[in-house]
Biopython code that builds the backbone (N, CA, C, O; Angstrom):
import numpy as np
from Bio.PDB.StructureBuilder import StructureBuilder

atoms = [
    (1, "UNK", "N", (67.249, 14.729, -27.675)),
    (1, "UNK", "CA", (66.414, 15.915, -27.636)),
    (1, "UNK", "C", (65.682, 15.945, -26.288)),
    (1, "UNK", "O", (65.222, 14.908, -25.810)),
    (2, "UNK", "N", (65.574, 17.111, -25.686)),
    (2, "UNK", "CA", (64.864, 17.276, -24.414)),
    (2, "UNK", "C", (63.374, 17.445, -24.674)),
    (2, "UNK", "O", (62.967, 18.127, -25.614)),
    (3, "UNK", "N", (62.583, 16.824, -23.841)),
    (3, "UNK", "CA", (61.132, 16.915, -23.963)),
    (3, "UNK", "C", (60.625, 18.033, -23.059)),
    (3, "UNK", "O", (60.989, 18.079, -21.884)),
    (4, "UNK", "N", (59.809, 18.920, -23.572)),
    (4, "UNK", "CA", (59.176, 20.004, -22.815)),
    (4, "UNK", "C", (57.672, 19.924, -23.053)),
    (4, "UNK", "O", (57.212, 19.363, -24.047)),
    (5, "UNK", "N", (56.930, 20.489, -22.131)),
    (5, "UNK", "CA", (55.485, 20.590, -22.353)),
    (5, "UNK", "C", (55.064, 22.016, -22.059)),
    (5, "UNK", "O", (55.710, 22.713, -21.277)),
    (6, "UNK", "N", (53.991, 22.446, -22.680)),
    (6, "UNK", "CA", (53.484, 23.782, -22.434)),
    (6, "UNK", "C", (51.977, 23.777, -22.571)),
    (6, "UNK", "O", (51.389, 22.905, -23.211)),
    (7, "UNK", "N", (51.376, 24.760, -21.963)),
    (7, "UNK", "CA", (49.919, 24.895, -22.023)),
    (7, "UNK", "C", (49.581, 26.076, -22.913)),
    (7, "UNK", "O", (50.167, 27.151, -22.790)),
    (8, "UNK", "N", (48.639, 25.866, -23.803)),
    (8, "UNK", "CA", (48.196, 26.918, -24.709)),
    (8, "UNK", "C", (46.700, 27.130, -24.534)),
    (8, "UNK", "O", (45.940, 26.176, -24.368)),
    (9, "UNK", "N", (46.288, 28.387, -24.574)),
    (9, "UNK", "CA", (44.861, 28.668, -24.595)),
    (9, "UNK", "C", (44.300, 28.071, -25.878)),
    (9, "UNK", "O", (45.017, 27.973, -26.874)),
    (10, "UNK", "N", (43.050, 27.676, -25.875)),
    (10, "UNK", "CA", (42.463, 27.046, -27.075)),
    (10, "UNK", "C", (42.627, 27.885, -28.342)),
    (10, "UNK", "O", (42.886, 27.339, -29.414)),
    (11, "UNK", "N", (42.481, 29.197, -28.230)),
    (11, "UNK", "CA", (42.601, 30.059, -29.418)),
    (11, "UNK", "C", (44.023, 30.042, -29.978)),
    (11, "UNK", "O", (44.219, 29.979, -31.192)),
    (12, "UNK", "N", (45.014, 30.100, -29.083)),
    (12, "UNK", "CA", (46.409, 30.054, -29.528)),
    (12, "UNK", "C", (46.738, 28.687, -30.107)),
    (12, "UNK", "O", (47.435, 28.597, -31.118)),
    (13, "UNK", "N", (46.256, 27.642, -29.492)),
    (13, "UNK", "CA", (46.489, 26.293, -30.007)),
    (13, "UNK", "C", (45.950, 26.168, -31.430)),
    (13, "UNK", "O", (46.602, 25.596, -32.304)),
    (14, "UNK", "N", (44.773, 26.699, -31.649)),
    (14, "UNK", "CA", (44.180, 26.628, -32.990)),
    (14, "UNK", "C", (45.014, 27.423, -33.994)),
    (14, "UNK", "O", (45.231, 26.958, -35.113)),
    (15, "UNK", "N", (45.481, 28.602, -33.618)),
    (15, "UNK", "CA", (46.318, 29.403, -34.529)),
    (15, "UNK", "C", (47.623, 28.692, -34.839)),
    (15, "UNK", "O", (48.077, 28.690, -35.983)),
    (16, "UNK", "N", (48.232, 28.084, -33.816)),
    (16, "UNK", "CA", (49.486, 27.347, -34.024)),
    (16, "UNK", "C", (49.252, 26.182, -34.972)),
    (16, "UNK", "O", (50.048, 25.962, -35.884)),
    (17, "UNK", "N", (48.184, 25.438, -34.773)),
    (17, "UNK", "CA", (47.875, 24.302, -35.653)),
    (17, "UNK", "C", (47.678, 24.759, -37.095)),
    (17, "UNK", "O", (48.187, 24.140, -38.030)),
    (18, "UNK", "N", (46.922, 25.867, -37.265)),
    (18, "UNK", "CA", (46.673, 26.367, -38.618)),
    (18, "UNK", "C", (47.952, 26.886, -39.260)),
    (18, "UNK", "O", (48.184, 26.662, -40.448)),
    (19, "UNK", "N", (48.793, 27.584, -38.478)),
    (19, "UNK", "CA", (50.051, 28.119, -39.025)),
    (19, "UNK", "C", (50.996, 26.986, -39.404)),
    (19, "UNK", "O", (51.640, 27.038, -40.452)),
    (20, "UNK", "N", (51.081, 25.967, -38.561)),
    (20, "UNK", "CA", (51.942, 24.819, -38.870)),
    (20, "UNK", "C", (51.476, 24.138, -40.153)),
    (20, "UNK", "O", (52.288, 23.784, -41.007)),
    (21, "UNK", "N", (50.176, 23.960, -40.279)),
    (21, "UNK", "CA", (49.631, 23.331, -41.491)),
    (21, "UNK", "C", (49.922, 24.188, -42.721)),
    (21, "UNK", "O", (50.242, 23.666, -43.789)),
    (22, "UNK", "N", (49.807, 25.504, -42.562)),
    (22, "UNK", "CA", (50.064, 26.403, -43.699)),
    (22, "UNK", "C", (51.521, 26.323, -44.147)),
    (22, "UNK", "O", (51.816, 26.488, -45.330)),
    (23, "UNK", "N", (52.433, 26.071, -43.205)),
    (23, "UNK", "CA", (53.850, 25.932, -43.553)),
    (23, "UNK", "C", (54.204, 24.510, -43.969)),
    (23, "UNK", "O", (55.306, 24.257, -44.457)),
    (24, "UNK", "N", (53.286, 23.597, -43.780)),
    (24, "UNK", "CA", (53.561, 22.207, -44.117)),
    (24, "UNK", "C", (54.466, 21.527, -43.102)),
    (24, "UNK", "O", (55.196, 20.598, -43.449)),
    (25, "UNK", "N", (54.426, 21.978, -41.852)),
    (25, "UNK", "CA", (55.256, 21.363, -40.818)),
    (25, "UNK", "C", (54.365, 20.858, -39.686)),
    (25, "UNK", "O", (53.180, 21.182, -39.608)),
    (26, "UNK", "N", (54.963, 20.066, -38.826)),
    (26, "UNK", "CA", (54.225, 19.586, -37.658)),
    (26, "UNK", "C", (54.129, 20.713, -36.632)),
    (26, "UNK", "O", (54.880, 21.686, -36.687)),
    (27, "UNK", "N", (53.204, 20.566, -35.709)),
    (27, "UNK", "CA", (53.072, 21.543, -34.630)),
    (27, "UNK", "C", (54.367, 21.588, -33.825)),
    (27, "UNK", "O", (54.824, 22.668, -33.451)),
    (28, "UNK", "N", (54.956, 20.438, -33.558)),
    (28, "UNK", "CA", (56.214, 20.399, -32.796)),
    (28, "UNK", "C", (57.318, 21.167, -33.499)),
    (28, "UNK", "O", (58.021, 21.960, -32.873)),
    (29, "UNK", "N", (57.476, 20.936, -34.795)),
    (29, "UNK", "CA", (58.506, 21.638, -35.555)),
    (29, "UNK", "C", (58.231, 23.138, -35.598)),
    (29, "UNK", "O", (59.151, 23.946, -35.478)),
    (30, "UNK", "N", (56.977, 23.503, -35.766)),
    (30, "UNK", "CA", (56.604, 24.912, -35.776)),
    (30, "UNK", "C", (56.976, 25.582, -34.451)),
    (30, "UNK", "O", (57.543, 26.675, -34.440)),
    (31, "UNK", "N", (56.656, 24.921, -33.338)),
    (31, "UNK", "CA", (56.962, 25.484, -32.022)),
    (31, "UNK", "C", (58.465, 25.518, -31.756)),
    (31, "UNK", "O", (58.956, 26.470, -31.149)),
    (32, "UNK", "N", (59.208, 24.498, -32.198)),
    (32, "UNK", "CA", (60.664, 24.512, -32.039)),
    (32, "UNK", "C", (61.271, 25.691, -32.798)),
    (32, "UNK", "O", (62.140, 26.392, -32.281)),
    (33, "UNK", "N", (60.805, 25.899, -34.025)),
    (33, "UNK", "CA", (61.317, 27.001, -34.840)),
    (33, "UNK", "C", (60.982, 28.345, -34.188)),
    (33, "UNK", "O", (61.827, 29.239, -34.130)),
    (34, "UNK", "N", (59.760, 28.481, -33.702)),
    (34, "UNK", "CA", (59.354, 29.731, -33.049)),
    (34, "UNK", "C", (60.190, 29.980, -31.794)),
    (34, "UNK", "O", (60.627, 31.105, -31.552)),
    (35, "UNK", "N", (60.412, 28.941, -31.002)),
    (35, "UNK", "CA", (61.216, 29.080, -29.782)),
    (35, "UNK", "C", (62.652, 29.450, -30.123)),
    (35, "UNK", "O", (63.249, 30.295, -29.456)),
    (36, "UNK", "N", (63.210, 28.831, -31.150)),
    (36, "UNK", "CA", (64.581, 29.126, -31.553)),
    (36, "UNK", "C", (64.710, 30.564, -32.029)),
    (36, "UNK", "O", (65.658, 31.256, -31.656)),
    (37, "UNK", "N", (63.775, 31.020, -32.842)),
    (37, "UNK", "CA", (63.817, 32.399, -33.338)),
    (37, "UNK", "C", (63.712, 33.392, -32.184)),
    (37, "UNK", "O", (64.438, 34.385, -32.151)),
    (38, "UNK", "N", (62.820, 33.132, -31.248)),
    (38, "UNK", "CA", (62.645, 34.036, -30.098)),
    (38, "UNK", "C", (63.893, 34.035, -29.211)),
    (38, "UNK", "O", (64.325, 35.093, -28.752)),
    (39, "UNK", "N", (64.471, 32.860, -28.968)),
    (39, "UNK", "CA", (65.677, 32.772, -28.148)),
    (39, "UNK", "C", (66.838, 33.514, -28.804)),
    (39, "UNK", "O", (67.569, 34.240, -28.131)),
    (40, "UNK", "N", (67.009, 33.336, -30.104)),
    (40, "UNK", "CA", (68.085, 34.020, -30.825)),
    (40, "UNK", "C", (67.897, 35.534, -30.773)),
    (40, "UNK", "O", (68.855, 36.275, -30.552)),
    (41, "UNK", "N", (66.668, 35.987, -30.975)),
    (41, "UNK", "CA", (66.389, 37.425, -30.952)),
    (41, "UNK", "C", (66.668, 37.998, -29.562)),
    (41, "UNK", "O", (67.268, 39.066, -29.440)),
    (42, "UNK", "N", (66.239, 37.301, -28.528)),
    (42, "UNK", "CA", (66.438, 37.771, -27.154)),
    (42, "UNK", "C", (67.907, 37.779, -26.779)),
    (42, "UNK", "O", (68.394, 38.754, -26.206)),
    (43, "UNK", "N", (68.620, 36.706, -27.094)),
    (43, "UNK", "CA", (70.026, 36.597, -26.710)),
    (43, "UNK", "C", (70.939, 37.498, -27.521)),
    (43, "UNK", "O", (72.032, 37.832, -27.063)),
    (44, "UNK", "N", (70.525, 37.895, -28.696)),
    (44, "UNK", "CA", (71.377, 38.744, -29.525)),
    (44, "UNK", "C", (71.217, 40.221, -29.183)),
    (44, "UNK", "O", (72.035, 41.038, -29.607)),
    (45, "UNK", "N", (70.188, 40.581, -28.430)),
    (45, "UNK", "CA", (69.996, 41.977, -28.050)),
    (45, "UNK", "C", (70.938, 42.356, -26.921)),
    (45, "UNK", "O", (71.216, 41.557, -26.027)),
    (46, "UNK", "N", (71.417, 43.571, -26.978)),
    (46, "UNK", "CA", (72.199, 44.094, -25.866)),
    (46, "UNK", "C", (71.247, 44.410, -24.721)),
    (46, "UNK", "O", (70.065, 44.676, -24.937)),
    (47, "UNK", "N", (71.768, 44.380, -23.514)),
    (47, "UNK", "CA", (70.950, 44.677, -22.343)),
    (47, "UNK", "C", (70.311, 46.048, -22.473)),
    (47, "UNK", "O", (69.138, 46.217, -22.139)),
    (48, "UNK", "N", (71.060, 47.024, -22.950)),
    (48, "UNK", "CA", (70.508, 48.374, -23.088)),
    (48, "UNK", "C", (69.352, 48.408, -24.084)),
    (48, "UNK", "O", (68.420, 49.196, -23.921)),
    (49, "UNK", "N", (69.403, 47.562, -25.115)),
    (49, "UNK", "CA", (68.299, 47.502, -26.073)),
    (49, "UNK", "C", (67.057, 46.879, -25.439)),
    (49, "UNK", "O", (65.935, 47.331, -25.667)),
    (50, "UNK", "N", (67.278, 45.822, -24.632)),
    (50, "UNK", "CA", (66.141, 45.163, -23.997)),
    (50, "UNK", "C", (65.474, 46.065, -22.965)),
    (50, "UNK", "O", (64.274, 45.944, -22.718)),
    (51, "UNK", "N", (66.241, 46.963, -22.366)),
    (51, "UNK", "CA", (65.706, 47.841, -21.325)),
    (51, "UNK", "C", (65.430, 49.257, -21.824)),
    (51, "UNK", "O", (65.148, 50.150, -21.025)),
    (52, "UNK", "N", (65.509, 49.466, -23.122)),
    (52, "UNK", "CA", (65.383, 50.813, -23.684)),
    (52, "UNK", "C", (64.072, 51.493, -23.305)),
    (52, "UNK", "O", (64.035, 52.713, -23.145)),
    (53, "UNK", "N", (62.996, 50.722, -23.158)),
    (53, "UNK", "CA", (61.710, 51.335, -22.837)),
    (53, "UNK", "C", (61.618, 51.820, -21.400)),
    (53, "UNK", "O", (60.705, 52.578, -21.070)),
    (54, "UNK", "N", (62.546, 51.402, -20.530)),
    (54, "UNK", "CA", (62.504, 51.844, -19.138)),
    (54, "UNK", "C", (63.717, 52.656, -18.708)),
    (54, "UNK", "O", (63.661, 53.340, -17.686)),
    (55, "UNK", "N", (64.795, 52.598, -19.449)),
    (55, "UNK", "CA", (66.001, 53.354, -19.082)),
    (55, "UNK", "C", (65.699, 54.846, -19.152)),
    (55, "UNK", "O", (65.219, 55.358, -20.164)),
    (56, "UNK", "N", (65.988, 55.517, -18.065)),
    (56, "UNK", "CA", (65.793, 56.958, -18.018)),
    (56, "UNK", "C", (64.367, 57.392, -17.776)),
    (56, "UNK", "O", (64.077, 58.588, -17.802)),
    (57, "UNK", "N", (63.464, 56.446, -17.538)),
    (57, "UNK", "CA", (62.064, 56.821, -17.371)),
    (57, "UNK", "C", (61.707, 57.173, -15.938)),
    (57, "UNK", "O", (60.609, 57.666, -15.680)),
    (58, "UNK", "N", (62.607, 56.930, -15.008)),
    (58, "UNK", "CA", (62.326, 57.226, -13.603)),
    (58, "UNK", "C", (63.263, 58.345, -13.158)),
    (58, "UNK", "O", (64.478, 58.271, -13.346)),
    (59, "UNK", "N", (62.691, 59.350, -12.583)),
    (59, "UNK", "CA", (63.476, 60.472, -12.088)),
    (59, "UNK", "C", (63.230, 60.577, -10.586)),
    (59, "UNK", "O", (62.156, 60.992, -10.153)),
    (60, "UNK", "N", (64.218, 60.203, -9.809)),
    (60, "UNK", "CA", (64.045, 60.193, -8.364)),
    (60, "UNK", "C", (64.637, 61.392, -7.668)),
    (60, "UNK", "O", (64.378, 61.595, -6.481)),
    (61, "UNK", "N", (65.412, 62.187, -8.352)),
    (61, "UNK", "CA", (66.008, 63.353, -7.741)),
    (61, "UNK", "C", (67.293, 63.046, -6.996)),
    (61, "UNK", "O", (68.162, 63.911, -6.889)),
    (62, "UNK", "N", (67.431, 61.848, -6.484)),
    (62, "UNK", "CA", (68.672, 61.440, -5.847)),
    (62, "UNK", "C", (68.937, 62.036, -4.491)),
    (62, "UNK", "O", (70.017, 61.820, -3.941)),
    (63, "UNK", "N", (68.010, 62.772, -3.921)),
    (63, "UNK", "CA", (68.239, 63.408, -2.633)),
    (63, "UNK", "C", (68.597, 62.428, -1.543)),
    (63, "UNK", "O", (69.580, 62.634, -0.830)),
    (64, "UNK", "N", (67.839, 61.384, -1.396)),
    (64, "UNK", "CA", (68.108, 60.404, -0.341)),
    (64, "UNK", "C", (69.390, 59.630, -0.635)),
    (64, "UNK", "O", (70.141, 59.300, 0.283)),
    (65, "UNK", "N", (69.638, 59.345, -1.885)),
    (65, "UNK", "CA", (70.850, 58.590, -2.229)),
    (65, "UNK", "C", (72.098, 59.405, -1.892)),
    (65, "UNK", "O", (73.103, 58.848, -1.450)),
    (66, "UNK", "N", (72.038, 60.707, -2.098)),
    (66, "UNK", "CA", (73.180, 61.547, -1.781)),
    (66, "UNK", "C", (73.442, 61.568, -0.278)),
    (66, "UNK", "O", (74.591, 61.686, 0.147)),
    (67, "UNK", "N", (72.401, 61.455, 0.519)),
    (67, "UNK", "CA", (72.529, 61.513, 1.975)),
    (67, "UNK", "C", (73.001, 60.200, 2.582)),
    (67, "UNK", "O", (73.390, 60.167, 3.750)),
    (68, "UNK", "N", (72.975, 59.121, 1.813)),
    (68, "UNK", "CA", (73.338, 57.808, 2.349)),
    (68, "UNK", "C", (74.770, 57.770, 2.850)),
    (68, "UNK", "O", (75.027, 57.249, 3.935)),
    (69, "UNK", "N", (75.702, 58.309, 2.087)),
    (69, "UNK", "CA", (77.111, 58.307, 2.485)),
    (69, "UNK", "C", (77.323, 59.065, 3.781)),
    (69, "UNK", "O", (78.051, 58.613, 4.664)),
    (70, "UNK", "N", (76.685, 60.217, 3.889)),
    (70, "UNK", "CA", (76.822, 61.013, 5.096)),
    (70, "UNK", "C", (76.216, 60.271, 6.293)),
    (70, "UNK", "O", (76.794, 60.283, 7.380)),
    (71, "UNK", "N", (75.070, 59.634, 6.106)),
    (71, "UNK", "CA", (74.427, 58.872, 7.178)),
    (71, "UNK", "C", (75.280, 57.705, 7.642)),
    (71, "UNK", "O", (75.357, 57.421, 8.837)),
    (72, "UNK", "N", (75.913, 57.039, 6.708)),
    (72, "UNK", "CA", (76.779, 55.910, 7.059)),
    (72, "UNK", "C", (77.990, 56.399, 7.852)),
    (72, "UNK", "O", (78.374, 55.788, 8.849)),
    (73, "UNK", "N", (78.586, 57.500, 7.403)),
    (73, "UNK", "CA", (79.740, 58.057, 8.114)),
    (73, "UNK", "C", (79.352, 58.472, 9.534)),
    (73, "UNK", "O", (80.108, 58.243, 10.478)),
    (74, "UNK", "N", (78.181, 59.079, 9.684)),
    (74, "UNK", "CA", (77.703, 59.473, 11.017)),
    (74, "UNK", "C", (77.513, 58.253, 11.914)),
    (74, "UNK", "O", (77.868, 58.280, 13.092)),
    (75, "UNK", "N", (76.954, 57.187, 11.352)),
    (75, "UNK", "CA", (76.732, 55.960, 12.131)),
    (75, "UNK", "C", (78.057, 55.365, 12.588)),
    (75, "UNK", "O", (78.161, 54.891, 13.719)),
    (76, "UNK", "N", (79.071, 55.384, 11.725)),
    (76, "UNK", "CA", (80.393, 54.877, 12.104)),
    (76, "UNK", "C", (81.008, 55.730, 13.210)),
    (76, "UNK", "O", (81.600, 55.206, 14.154)),
    (77, "UNK", "N", (80.864, 57.055, 13.084)),
    (77, "UNK", "CA", (81.391, 57.939, 14.125)),
    (77, "UNK", "C", (80.738, 57.657, 15.479)),
    (77, "UNK", "O", (81.422, 57.602, 16.501)),
    (78, "UNK", "N", (79.431, 57.482, 15.484)),
    (78, "UNK", "CA", (78.716, 57.179, 16.720)),
    (78, "UNK", "C", (79.191, 55.857, 17.314)),
    (78, "UNK", "O", (79.364, 55.740, 18.527)),
    (79, "UNK", "N", (79.396, 54.883, 16.471)),
    (79, "UNK", "CA", (79.852, 53.570, 16.938)),
    (79, "UNK", "C", (81.244, 53.669, 17.571)),
    (79, "UNK", "O", (81.514, 53.067, 18.610)),
    (80, "UNK", "N", (82.128, 54.449, 16.914)),
    (80, "UNK", "CA", (83.487, 54.623, 17.461)),
    (80, "UNK", "C", (83.435, 55.327, 18.816)),
    (80, "UNK", "O", (84.148, 54.946, 19.744)),
    (81, "UNK", "N", (82.601, 56.343, 18.926)),
    (81, "UNK", "CA", (82.492, 57.074, 20.195)),
    (81, "UNK", "C", (81.928, 56.196, 21.306)),
    (81, "UNK", "O", (82.285, 56.377, 22.470)),
    (82, "UNK", "N", (81.073, 55.271, 20.979)),
    (82, "UNK", "CA", (80.447, 54.396, 21.976)),
    (82, "UNK", "C", (81.445, 53.405, 22.564)),
    (82, "UNK", "O", (81.210, 52.885, 23.655)),
    (83, "UNK", "N", (82.518, 53.135, 21.898)),
    (83, "UNK", "CA", (83.520, 52.150, 22.376)),
    (83, "UNK", "C", (84.338, 52.713, 23.443)),
    (83, "UNK", "O", (85.225, 52.037, 23.963)),
]
sb = StructureBuilder()
sb.init_structure("model")
sb.init_model(0)
sb.init_chain("A")
sb.init_seg("    ")
for serial, (resi, resn, name, xyz) in enumerate(atoms, 1):
    if name == "N":
        sb.init_residue(resn, " ", resi, " ")
    sb.init_atom(name, np.array(xyz, "f"), 0.0, 1.0, " ", f" {name:<3s}", serial, name[0])
structure = sb.get_structure()
């Protein structure tokens, strides 16, 4: 088993201790179970689900992005003419 350490604010530490005691488990076992549940939940989500709160929330208009191709082509033309 790999050993990890973490820092908890005093209030969170107290809640974890009380929750572990209420379940009849050690603090270590409680934290391992919590970490496993969180990891499983995170890894089982699709990327689109994890980003759902931000997908489509930015509207940039795309004006500058549309001009990028034309700007690049112009730069290449200038470079060719300079040779």
